[in-house]
C-alpha positions, 0 to 999 in steps of 0.5 A: 679768074673768071666766075662760074655763069652759073648764080648757085656755083658761084654763090658757093664760090663766094661762100668757099672763098670766104672761108678760106679768107676767115682761115689767114685772120688773126681771130682776136675778139672782134675778128672772131664773132665777125668772123662768125656773122660773115661766114653765116651770112656769105652761105646764106646768099647761095642757100637763099637762092637755091632755095628761089629754085626751088620755088612753091609758087611767085612769091616764094621765088621772090622772097628767097631771092629778096632774103638773098640778096639782104645776105649778100648786103650784109656781107659786104658789112660784116665784111667791111668790119674784119681787121686785116692788121695791115696785112696788104693781101688780106686786105685786098682780098677782103675787097674782092670778096667785097666786090663780088658781094656787091655784083651778088647784090646787084645781080640778085637785084634785076632778077628780082626786078625782072621778076617783077618784085 
């Protein structure tokens, strides 16, 4: 599957994929709490990127991008904590989501660096 070039679309698609993944999990107490966190952080990646694009100035732009990058890193953390109960298909989906979150973090880091942050 090719990824959208538009980062707003790509982050929205990622957040949607995270939500689809969560719907497939066995939601015991730990997974339920971790799922809540990963839903929030995955959505915040795109929300803060959109905010950055509506910048009020260069400082605001960099600030929002850094929050977006932080949320991507946090999303990796929460995904790693989720237990797929040795379901190979779910584990593969989880690893793909982790990889995408890491790619988004790298893209955001490159934009921050290029923008002087």
